[in-house]
C-alpha positions in Angstrom: 13.1 -19.6 -32.4 10.5 -22.3 -33.2 7.7 -22.4 -30.7 5.3 -25.3 -30.6 1.8 -25.3 -29.1 3.0 -27.5 -26.3 5.8 -25.1 -25.5 3.4 -22.2 -25.3 1.0 -24.0 -23.0 4.0 -25.0 -20.8 5.1 -21.4 -20.6 1.5 -20.3 -19.7 1.4 -23.0 -16.9 4.7 -21.6 -15.5 3.3 -18.1 -15.4 0.0 -18.9 -13.6 1.3 -18.7 -10.0 2.9 -15.2 -10.6 -0.3 -14.0 -12.2 -2.3 -15.0 -9.1 0.2 -13.1 -7.0 -0.2 -10.1 -9.4 -4.0 -10.2 -8.9 -3.6 -10.1 -5.1 -1.1 -7.2 -5.4 -3.6 -5.3 -7.6 -6.4 -5.8 -5.0 -4.0 -4.6 -2.3 -3.2 -1.5 -4.3 -6.9 -0.8 -4.6 -7.3 -0.9 -0.8 -4.2 1.2 -0.2 -5.2 3.9 -2.7 -8.7 4.1 -1.2 -7.2 4.5 2.3 -5.0 7.3 0.9 -7.9 9.0 -0.7 -9.8 9.0 2.7 -6.7 10.4 4.5 -6.4 13.2 1.9 -10.1 14.0 2.2 -10.0 14.2 6.0 -6.7 16.3 6.0 -8.3 18.8 3.6 -11.3 19.2 5.9 -9.0 19.7 8.9 -6.8 22.2 7.1 -9.9 24.2 6.1 -11.0 24.1 9.8 -7.6 25.2 11.0 -7.2 28.0 8.5 -10.8 29.2 9.2 -9.8 29.8 12.9 -7.6 32.9 12.2 -8.9 34.8 15.2 -9.6 31.8 17.4 -6.9 30.1 19.5 -5.2 27.1 17.9 -6.9 23.8 18.4 -4.3 21.3 19.5 -6.6 18.3 18.9 -7.1 19.2 15.2 -3.4 19.9 14.8 -2.5 16.6 16.4 -5.0 14.7 14.1 -3.6 16.5 11.0 -0.1 15.5 12.1 -1.2 11.9 12.4 -2.9 12.1 9.0 0.4 13.3 7.4 2.2 10.4 9.1 -0.4 7.9 7.8 -0.2 9.3 4.3 3.6 8.8 4.3 3.2 5.3 5.5 0.5 4.5 2.9 2.6 6.1 0.1 5.5 3.8 1.0 3.2 0.8 1.0 1.9 1.8 -2.4 5.4 2.3 -3.7 6.5 -1.2 -2.5 3.3 -2.9 -3.8 3.8 -1.3 -7.2 7.4 -2.4 -7.2 6.2 -5.9 -6.3 3.8 -5.8 -9.2 6.5 -4.6 -11.6 8.9 -7.3 -10.4 6.3 -10.0 -10.8 5.5 -8.8 -14.4 9.3 -9.1 -15.1 9.2 -12.6 -13.7 6.4 -13.5 -16.2 8.3 -11.9 -19.1 11.5 -13.6 -18.1 9.7 -17.0 -17.9 8.3 -16.5 -21.4 11.6 -15.2 -22.8 13.7 -17.9 -21.2 11.5 -20.7 -22.2 10.9 -19.4 -25.7 14.5 -18.7 -26.5 16.1 -21.5 -24.5 18.1 -19.0 -22.4 18.9 -20.0 -18.9 17.3 -17.2 -16.9 16.7 -19.3 -13.7 18.8 -17.1 -11.4 17.3 -13.9 -12.8 13.8 -15.2 -12.4 14.5 -16.3 -8.9 16.0 -13.0 -8.0 13.1 -11.1 -9.5 10.6 -13.2 -7.6 12.4 -12.9 -4.3 12.6 -9.1 -4.9 8.9 -9.1 -5.5 8.1 -11.0 -2.4 10.4 -8.8 -0.3 8.7 -5.7 -1.7 5.3 -7.2 -0.8 6.5 -8.0 2.7 7.7 -4.4 3.1 4.4 -3.1 1.8 2.5 -5.1 4.4 4.8 -3.8 7.2 4.1 -0.2 6.2 0.4 -1.0 5.9 0.4 -2.5 9.4 2.2 0.6 10.8 -0.4 2.8 9.1 -3.2 0.8 10.8 -1.5 1.2 14.2 -1.3 5.0 13.7 -5.0 5.1 12.6 -6.0 3.1 15.7 -3.9 5.3 18.0 -5.8 8.3 16.5 -9.1 6.7 17.0 -8.3 5.8 20.6 -7.1 9.4 21.3 -10.3 10.9 19.8 -12.5 8.5 21.8 -10.7 9.6 25.1 -11.1 13.2 24.1 -14.8 12.6 23.4 -15.3 11.0 26.8 -13.6 14.0 28.5 -15.9 16.4 26.7 -19.0 14.4 27.7 -17.9 14.4 31.4 -17.1 18.1 31.4 -20.5 18.9 29.8 -22.3 16.7 32.5 -20.6 18.7 35.3 
């Protein structure tokens, strides 16, 4: 294996596009993990409220919100798993690009398969993220309607 400076620069040029994708995936993971943290924080507050109501009748609104938070956490976890899988597959694409070019091995099909797998993982992650947003919006809409009912009943 005899690498020349021109070969290394060519390999680096080949790996630039996957590196940009990897940067975007890292940013997306940051967003997803911060949403998960907020979901966990809110669910802890609700669990404390529900467990503090031992003598009081159960609060269906809090239980419904807690159920929706659990659903959201599962969706976000799936999105995080798929985004992480995408990142791993893109890293393998970069490694295969370097290995194939440096050793002269024909890894074109492997590189293509890894890249397609990474993009499919990213698509799946976006789908789960979109579903989580739908559930969060549904929760917000339900809470707003509940708040309006409380205001109307207090006015009467």
